[in-house]
C-alpha positions in Angstrom: -35.7 126.2 -54.5 -37.4 123.4 -52.7 -37.6 121.4 -55.8 -34.0 121.9 -56.4 -33.0 120.9 -52.9 -35.0 117.8 -53.3 -33.3 117.0 -56.5 -29.9 117.7 -55.0 -30.5 115.6 -51.9 -31.7 112.8 -54.0 -28.6 113.0 -56.1 -26.3 112.7 -52.9 -27.9 109.3 -51.9 -26.9 106.1 -53.7 -29.5 104.8 -56.0 -29.9 101.3 -54.5 -32.5 100.2 -57.0 -30.1 101.0 -59.9 -27.3 99.0 -58.2 -29.4 95.8 -58.0 -29.2 93.6 -61.2 -32.4 92.0 -62.2 -32.2 88.2 -63.0 -32.4 87.4 -66.6 -35.0 85.1 -68.0 -32.4 82.5 -69.0 -31.0 82.2 -65.5 -34.5 81.7 -64.1 -35.2 79.0 -66.7 -31.9 77.2 -65.8 -32.8 77.2 -62.1 -36.2 75.8 -62.8 -34.8 73.1 -65.1 -32.1 72.1 -62.5 -34.7 71.8 -59.7 -36.9 69.7 -61.9 -34.0 67.5 -63.0 -32.9 66.8 -59.4 -36.5 66.0 -58.4 -36.9 63.6 -61.3 -33.5 62.0 -60.8 -34.1 61.4 -57.1 -37.5 60.0 -57.9 -35.9 57.6 -60.4 -32.9 56.7 -58.2 -34.9 55.9 -55.1 -36.5 52.6 -56.3 -33.3 51.5 -57.9 -31.4 52.0 -54.6 -34.2 50.2 -52.7 -33.9 47.3 -55.0 -30.1 47.0 -54.8 -30.2 47.3 -51.0 -32.9 44.7 -50.8 -31.0 42.3 -53.0 -27.8 42.6 -51.0 -29.6 42.1 -47.7 -31.3 39.0 -49.1 -27.9 37.7 -50.3 -26.4 38.3 -46.9 -29.2 36.5 -45.1 -28.8 33.5 -47.4 -25.1 33.4 -46.9 -25.4 33.6 -43.1 -28.1 30.9 -43.2 -25.9 28.7 -45.4 -22.9 29.1 -43.1 -25.0 28.2 -40.0 -26.2 25.0 -41.7 -22.7 24.0 -42.6 -21.4 24.7 -39.1 -24.2 22.6 -37.7 -23.5 19.7 -40.1 -20.0 18.3 -40.0 -20.7 16.3 -43.1 -21.6 19.4 -45.1 -18.6 21.1 -43.7 -16.3 18.3 -44.9 -18.0 18.3 -48.3 -17.5 22.0 -48.6 -13.9 21.8 -47.7 -13.3 18.8 -50.0 -15.0 20.7 -52.8 -12.6 23.6 -52.3 -9.4 21.7 -51.7 -9.6 18.2 -53.1 -6.2 16.6 -53.1 -4.4 13.2 -53.2 -1.2 14.5 -51.7 -0.6 13.5 -48.0 2.2 13.7 -45.4 2.9 10.4 -43.5 5.3 9.3 -40.9 7.4 6.6 -42.4 7.5 4.4 -39.2 5.8 4.2 -35.8 7.2 5.8 -32.7 9.4 4.1 -30.3 7.4 3.7 -27.0 7.3 4.5 -24.2 8.1 8.2 -24.5 9.4 10.2 -21.6 9.8 14.0 -21.1 13.3 15.2 -21.9 14.0 12.2 -24.1 14.6 12.3 -27.8 11.7 11.0 -29.8 12.7 8.3 -32.3 11.1 5.6 -34.4 10.9 1.9 -33.7 14.4 1.4 -35.2 15.8 4.2 -32.9 16.3 6.4 -35.9 15.2 10.1 -36.2 11.6 10.5 -37.4 11.1 10.7 -41.1 8.1 12.3 -42.9 7.2 11.4 -46.5 5.0 13.1 -49.1 2.9 10.4 -50.8 0.1 10.2 -53.4 -3.1 8.6 -52.0 -3.9 7.2 -55.4 -1.1 4.7 -54.8 -3.0 3.0 -52.0 -1.0 2.6 -48.8 2.3 2.8 -50.6 4.9 4.9 -48.8 6.9 5.8 -51.9 7.9 9.5 -51.7 6.4 11.8 -54.3 8.6 14.6 -55.5 7.5 18.2 -56.2 9.4 20.8 -58.2 9.6 23.0 -55.1 10.5 22.6 -51.4 7.9 22.4 -48.6 8.1 23.8 -45.1 6.7 21.3 -42.6 5.9 22.0 -38.9 5.8 19.4 -36.2 2.9 19.9 -33.8 1.3 18.1 -30.8 -2.3 16.8 -31.2 -4.9 15.7 -28.7 -5.0 11.9 -28.5 -8.7 11.8 -28.9 -8.4 13.1 -32.5 -9.3 9.7 -34.0 -10.8 10.5 -37.4 -10.3 7.9 -40.1 -7.1 8.3 -41.9 -6.9 11.5 -44.0 -10.6 12.3 -43.8 -10.2 15.5 -41.8 -9.8 19.0 -43.2 -7.3 21.7 -42.2 -9.6 23.4 -39.7 -10.3 20.2 -37.9 -6.6 19.4 -37.7 -5.7 22.8 -36.4 -8.4 22.7 -33.8 -6.8 19.6 -32.3 -3.4 21.1 -31.8 -2.4 21.1 -28.1 -0.5 24.0 -26.6 1.5 24.1 -23.4 -0.1 24.6 -20.0 -0.2 28.1 -18.6 3.2 29.0 -17.2 4.9 26.0 -18.7 7.6 25.8 -21.4 6.5 25.0 -25.0 5.1 21.5 -25.0 7.4 20.3 -27.8 11.0 21.4 -27.9 13.6 21.1 -30.7 13.7 21.2 -34.5 10.0 21.7 -35.1 10.2 23.4 -38.6 11.9 21.4 -41.3 12.3 21.5 -45.1 11.0 18.7 -47.3 12.8 18.1 -50.6 12.1 15.3 -53.0 9.3 14.1 -50.8 11.4 13.3 -47.8 12.1 15.3 -44.6 14.0 14.1 -41.6 13.1 15.4 -38.2 15.9 16.5 -35.9 16.0 16.2 -32.2 12.6 16.9 -30.6 11.4 16.1 -27.1 8.4 16.7 -24.8 8.8 19.1 -21.9 5.5 18.0 -20.2 3.6 14.8 -19.6 0.2 14.0 -21.1 -1.7 13.3 -17.9 -3.3 16.8 -17.8 -5.5 16.5 -20.9 -8.8 14.6 -20.9 -7.6 11.8 -23.2 -4.2 11.6 -21.3 -2.6 10.9 -24.6 -0.9 12.8 -27.4 -0.3 12.4 -31.0 2.4 13.9 -33.2 1.3 15.8 -36.3 3.0 17.3 -39.3 1.4 20.1 -41.4 2.6 22.1 -44.3 3.1 25.8 -43.5 4.6 26.9 -46.9 4.9 25.1 -50.2 6.7 27.2 -52.7 4.6 29.0 -55.4 1.6 26.6 -55.2 -0.2 27.8 -52.1 -3.6 26.7 -53.6 -2.6 23.0 -53.5 -3.7 21.3 -50.3 -1.5 18.6 -48.8 -3.2 16.6 -46.1 -1.5 16.5 -42.7 0.2 13.5 -41.1 -0.6 12.0 -37.7 1.0 9.3 -35.5 -0.7 6.8 -33.3 -1.8 7.7 -29.8 0.8 7.5 -27.0 1.3 8.4 -23.3 4.1 10.8 -22.3 5.5 10.0 -18.9 7.8 12.1 -16.7 11.5 11.5 -17.1 11.8 10.6 -13.5 9.8 7.5 -14.2 12.4 6.4 -16.7 15.1 6.7 -14.1 13.4 4.0 -12.0 11.9 1.8 -14.6 12.6 -1.9 -14.9 14.2 -3.4 -18.0 12.5 -6.2 -19.9 14.6 -8.1 -20.5 17.4 -6.9 -18.2 21.0 -6.6 -19.5 23.9 -8.2 -17.7 25.4 -4.8 -16.9 22.2 -3.3 -15.7 22.2 -2.2 -12.1 20.6 -4.8 -9.9 17.7 -2.6 -8.9 16.5 -2.9 -12.5 15.1 -6.3 -11.4 11.5 -6.5 -10.3 10.9 -6.1 -6.5 14.3 -4.5 -6.0 13.8 -0.7 -5.6 16.6 1.8 -6.2 18.3 2.7 -2.9 15.8 0.5 -1.1 16.5 -2.1 1.6 17.1 -5.0 -0.9 19.4 -2.8 -3.0 21.5 -1.8 0.0 21.8 -5.4 1.2 23.0 -6.6 -2.2 25.4 -3.7 -2.6 26.9 -4.4 0.8 27.9 -7.9 -0.5 29.3 -6.6 -3.8 26.2 -7.6 -5.9 25.8 -4.5 -8.0 24.7 -5.7 -11.4 22.3 -8.2 -12.8 25.3 -10.3 -13.8 26.5 -10.3 -10.2 23.0 -11.4 -9.1 22.9 -14.3 -11.5 26.4 -15.5 -10.7 25.5 -15.7 -7.0 22.2 -17.3 -7.9 24.0 -20.0 -9.8 26.8 -20.6 -7.2 24.8 -20.3 -4.0 21.2 -19.3 -4.4 20.4 -20.1 -0.7 23.0 -17.6 0.4 21.6 -15.0 -2.0 18.2 -15.6 -0.5 19.5 -15.0 3.0 21.2 -11.8 1.9 17.9 -10.4 0.9 16.4 -11.4 4.2 12.9 -12.2 5.4 11.6 -8.9 4.0 11.5 -10.6 0.6 8.7 -13.1 0.5 8.8 -16.3 -1.5 6.5 -14.8 -4.0 8.7 -11.7 -4.4 11.7 -14.0 -4.7 10.1 -15.9 -7.5 9.3 -12.7 -9.3 12.8 -11.3 -9.0 14.6 -14.5 -10.0 12.3 -15.2 -12.9 12.9 -11.7 -14.2 16.6 -12.2 -13.8 16.5 -15.4 -15.8 15.2 -13.6 -18.9 18.5 -11.8 -19.2 20.3 -12.1 -22.6 23.7 -13.7 -21.9 25.4 -12.6 -25.1 28.3 -14.6 -26.6 31.2 -13.9 -24.1 32.8 -16.9 -22.5 35.4 -17.1 -19.7 38.3 -19.5 -19.3 39.6 -20.6 -15.9 42.9 -22.6 -16.0 44.4 -24.9 -13.4 47.5 -27.0 -13.3 45.7 -29.9 -15.0 42.3 -28.5 -16.1 40.6 -25.9 -18.2 37.1 -24.7 -17.3 35.0 -22.6 -19.7 32.1 -20.7 -18.2 29.4 -18.5 -19.5 28.9 -14.9 -18.1 26.8 -16.2 -15.1 29.2 -19.0 -14.1 27.6 -21.9 -15.8 29.9 -24.6 -17.3 30.2 -24.7 -21.0 33.3 -26.9 -21.3 35.5 -28.9 -18.9 38.8 -30.5 -19.8 40.9 -32.4 -17.2 44.2 -34.0 -18.1 43.1 -33.8 -21.8 39.8 -35.5 -21.2 36.5 -33.7 -22.0 33.7 -34.3 -19.6 30.0 -34.1 -20.7 27.7 -32.1 -18.5 25.4 -35.0 -18.0 28.0 -37.2 -16.3 27.7 -37.8 -12.6 31.2 -36.5 -12.2 30.0 -33.0 -12.8 28.1 -33.2 -9.4 31.2 -34.1 -7.5 32.5 -31.8 -4.8 35.7 -31.5 -6.8 33.9 -29.9 -9.8 31.9 -27.7 -7.5 35.1 -26.5 -5.9 36.6 -25.6 -9.4 33.5 -23.6 -10.2 33.6 -21.9 -6.8 37.3 -21.0 -7.3 36.5 -19.6 -10.7 33.7 -17.5 -9.1 36.0 -16.2 -6.4 38.7 -15.3 -9.1 36.2 -14.0 -11.6 38.0 -10.7 -12.3 41.2 -12.6 -13.3 39.5 -15.0 -15.7 40.5 -14.9 -19.3 37.7 -13.6 -21.6 37.4 -15.6 -24.8 35.1 -15.5 -27.8 33.0 -18.5 -28.7 34.3 -18.4 -32.2 37.8 -18.9 -30.8 36.7 -22.1 -29.0 35.2 -23.5 -32.2 38.7 -23.6 -33.7 40.1 -25.7 -30.9 39.1 -29.0 -32.4 37.1 -31.4 -30.2 36.8 -29.1 -27.2 33.4 -27.9 -28.3 32.3 -31.0 -30.3 28.9 -32.1 -29.1 28.5 -29.4 -26.5 25.0 -28.5 -27.7 23.9 -32.1 -27.5 25.5 -32.7 -24.1 24.0 -29.6 -22.5 20.6 -30.0 -24.0 20.5 -33.6 -22.8 21.5 -32.3 -19.4 18.7 -29.7 -19.3 16.1 -32.4 -18.7 17.7 -32.9 -15.2 18.4 -29.3 -14.6 14.8 -28.1 -15.2 13.9 -29.4 -11.8 16.4 -27.0 -10.3 14.7 -23.9 -11.7 11.8 -23.9 -9.4 13.5 -24.0 -6.0 17.0 -22.8 -7.0 18.9 -25.6 -5.4 20.9 -28.5 -6.9 20.7 -30.8 -3.9 24.4 -30.2 -3.3 26.7 -27.6 -1.9 26.9 -25.8 -5.2 23.4 -24.2 -5.3 21.8 -23.8 -8.7 24.8 -23.8 -10.9 23.2 -26.3 -13.3 20.3 -23.9 -14.2 20.4 -22.9 -17.8 19.1 -19.3 -18.3 19.3 -19.0 -22.1 20.7 -21.7 -24.4 21.3 -19.0 -27.0 24.9 -18.6 -25.7 25.8 -22.2 -26.5 28.2 -22.6 -29.5 26.9 -24.4 -32.6 29.2 -27.0 -34.1 29.3 -27.1 -37.8 30.6 -30.2 -39.7 
């Protein structure tokens, strides 16, 4: 019975040993082979990885060392850039800039025309013949530091870009206007551009204008060298408002003359006597220079007076002439009340005759001065068609200048008429052709 119970009890418990599967010989072999393979593979891979990493590290070190040597040596840097982007195509400004340049004023060339940029081939020497490309080019106008004075077209793109000047903090963009233009057939015309700030705040106190390519169709790998103008100073516009003109124009306000400040004491004194323009000043100087001197007062020294009057005498008189008629005479004057021709009762008088100094002639000139606004304006060409009226005028007046030169220094003629004989510019005199 005991043996039976033991058998029965043993039959009720799960036979754990029977449930466990014994590993087969094949699986054991596979595991051993796999472990050995991994050990052998890692052993073989390790030196190869060490060698690859070592080579890459060495290459990286050499590259860093090379870059450092290039950055320390500008010549190597230029050579590297030239090797990568050798080109003969260059942008150039067709003409020099019109100077001086003021803030808020349109930038133009020496002919007062809009700036023009050309694409040229450096192999043609210094020729400015445009070179056409089969695609358009986008060009940007930038401001450069004035101390960027590398020899022409020897810089690279990085050097050029590093010299671009941006606006001061809190200021408007330094250059305003049409800064991005399209070049076709090797020519691009710049629209209206102007500076918004002066150049006094940078170390060189001067700017340059530059032009660089920002897009060039489908040939991005072709380098086109940038253009650069000469150095120049940019002044505040308020300086232009008060600047003197050299030479002055007849219709310039009188304060454009040296030593006469705008809204200053001299300006106010002259304006109170109806002398508002350079022409008014010169007419008074010719008719009665001593009175003009008194109007300016003791505040204007003799030296200042010489500077002002000398500046006024450089004025271009143009070609306008004025006719003053009387009951028996015709008087032709230039724009500053100097005699060009005098006819009395059909007789023409030469300027070198003593009669021209008579009180009678002086009175005729003074009358013409007082009635200036009613004088008849005539062209010198019209006088040339009037027969003998203008015959020999050039000879007569030039012969008279020998005497009148003595009047230039002190502004007096020795008579009541002041300095009316002074000749400012003989360019107004009509030329007689046979």
